[in-house]
N, C-alpha and C positions, 0 to 999 in steps of 0.2 A: 422344629428342632427338639430332639429328645431331651427331656430333663434328666439331670443326675438324681438318682434315687437314694434316699437315706432312710434306714430303718432305725427307729428310736425304741430301745427296750429300757423302760423306766417305769417303776411302780408308783412314783409320786406324781399324781395327775397334774398338779400345777406346773411342775417342771417339764413334764412331757408336753403339755400344751404350749408352754413358752417356747420350747425348742421347735416344735412343729410349726408354730406361727412364725417365728423368726426365720426359720429356714425356708418356709414357703414364700415369705416376703422377698427372699434373696434368689428366688427362682428354682429352688429344689423341690422335688416331689417327695413327700414324707408319708410314712406309715408309722404307727405307734403300737407298742405291745406292753402290757403291764406285768407280765410274768415271763420266766424263762421258757416255759413250755409254749406259750403263745408266741413268743419271739422266734423260736426255732421254726414253728409252723409258718409264720409269716415270712420268715427268711426264705423258705423254700418257694413260697408263692410269689413274693414280691421281687426276689432276686435283686437286692439293693447293690449300689456301687460303694456304699460305706455304711458301717454300723456304729451307732452311738449306743454304748452299753453301760448300764448302771452296775456298780460292783455288788450292791446289796439288793437282792430280789426276794420276794416272798417264798418262792418254791425252790430256788437253787442259787448258788453263787455265780456272780458274773464271771469269775475266773473259770468255772467249769464250762460255761457257755463259750468263753473265749477259746478254750482248748478244743471244744467240739467244732467251732467255726473254722479255726485255723487248720484243723485236720481234714475238713471236707470242702472248704471254700477258699477262694483266693480273693478276699476282699479286705480292705483296711478296717481296723477297729480302733475307735477312740473310747476309752473308758472314762466314765464320769462317776465320781464318788466323793463321799465326805472324808475318806481316809487321806491324810496328808503326809504320813510318815514316809521317808525316803525308801524304807524297806518295802513298803507296799507298792510304791512306784516301780521299783526294780522287779518285784514279783509280777506285777501286771505286764511289764514289757517282756519278761522272760516267758510268759504264757502266750505271747503272740500279739499283744496290743501294739498299735503303732504310735499312740499318744495317750496322754493321761491328763485329765482336767479335774481340778478339785472344786467341790461345792464350798461356798457359793461362788458362782462364776459370772463373768460378764459375757453376755450373748455375743458381743462383737468379737471377743477372743475365740469363742467356740467356732464361729463362722470363719475367722481368719485361719485357724488351725486346720479346719476341714479343707479349705481352699488350698492350703499349702500341701497337704497330703495328696489331694486329688491331682494337683499339678505335678507332683513327684511321680505318681503312678502313671499319669499320662505321658510324661517324659520318658519313663522307663519303657513303656509300651512302644513309644515312637522309636527309641533307640534300638529295640529288638527288631522292629520291622525294617529299619533302615539298613541294618548290617546283616545281609543274607548269609555271610560267612559264618555268623555266630548262630544260625538257626539250629544246626546240629553240631555239637561239640563233643569230641571224644578224647578221653585220656585213659590210657591203660584199659581197664574194663568198665570205665564210667562213661555214660552217654548222657548228654544234656540236650533236650529239645527246648530251646529258649522260648519260642513263641507259645508253646503249650505249657511252659513252666514244669516240665517233666524231667525227672532224673532217674536213670536206670543204672544198676551196677550188676555186671554179669548177666544182663538181660532181665533182671528183676527190678520192678518198680520200687524206688526208695521214697518214702513219705517224708517230705520236707515241709516245714511250716513256711508261710510266705517270707518271714524274716530270714530264715535259714537259706532259702533260695536266693533272696536278694543279696545276702552276705556272700554266698558262694559266687554269684555272678560278678559282684563288685571286685572280689579278689581275683577272679579269673581275668576280667577285662583289664586289670592292671598288673598282669603277671610280672613278678620281680620287684614290684614296688613294696616298700615296707610301710605299713599303715600303723599308726598309733591307735590305741583303743578309742581315743576321742575322735580321731578322724573317721574311723569305721562307724561310730555312732552318728556323726554328721552325714556320712554318705548313705548309710542304710536306714537310719531312723529319721533323718531329715531335719533335725533341729539340735541345738546345743543342749547337751545333757550335763547338768552341773553336779549330779550325784555320783554314786558308785558306778564304775565301769565294769563291774563283774558280769553284767548282762552280756557283754561281748565275749568274755571268756567262756561263759556258759554255752552260747551259740556256737562258738568255735569247737568246743568239746563235743557237742552233739553232732556237728558236721563231720568231724573226724571219725566219730564212732559209727555213724550211719554209712559213711562212704569208705571207711577204713583208709582215710586219706592223710594219715600223719606225715607221710613223706611228701605230700603235695602242699598241704597247708602247714607251714612251719612257724615256729615261735622264734622271734628275734629277741633274745633276752634283753630286758631293760628298755625295749622299745614297743614291740607289738607283734604283728603277724604279716606274713606274705604268702602268696601263691608262687611256688617255685617256677621260675621262668624256663628252666631247662627241662621241665616235665614234657615228656614226649607226647605230642598231639598226633592223632591219626585220623 
């Protein structure tokens, strides 16, 4: 059976070793990298299923790496950092991270969060395979190829981050349903988020701008957002 692969980009050797040892004991295959440059190189070679990423690295910010990874790969990212301010958490999530763990941490919590994210990804992939009708979705001049996680507008490829794509699909699959911001965080990010919900607003704004979809993804003032049910599908 193929093991789930996890890349750990962490410059503090004791922490990297602890994570690698603990995850290996749980049946994961792990590689480690001690810098951003080494991490990007190993990312391309190892092709991990999940990335554990330290915020502070010797050569570049973990946020910069997060942006690069979300722009070029479709893998979940868990950021590990000493920063505990809620603003930093929001910033990490807006840059494409799926979860955020603050040092010092309990290894059992890290493993539990990783398993939760991987289950969510596996369920999303299963849902996409199960519903053939959703393989190619078209609205106006927008085309979504669900299995390949591709979006085109007017025939041109639109670059969406993994979270932007998941948010779009969540709204589309529940056309007409009004979501609160907290509900979208639960659906898309997969865990209860007790801080600022601005990250949802930011992702909605980006989706609207990239897809010119203000008429499709609408604001329900005082509540949240919805994908218009009467939008013409073709």
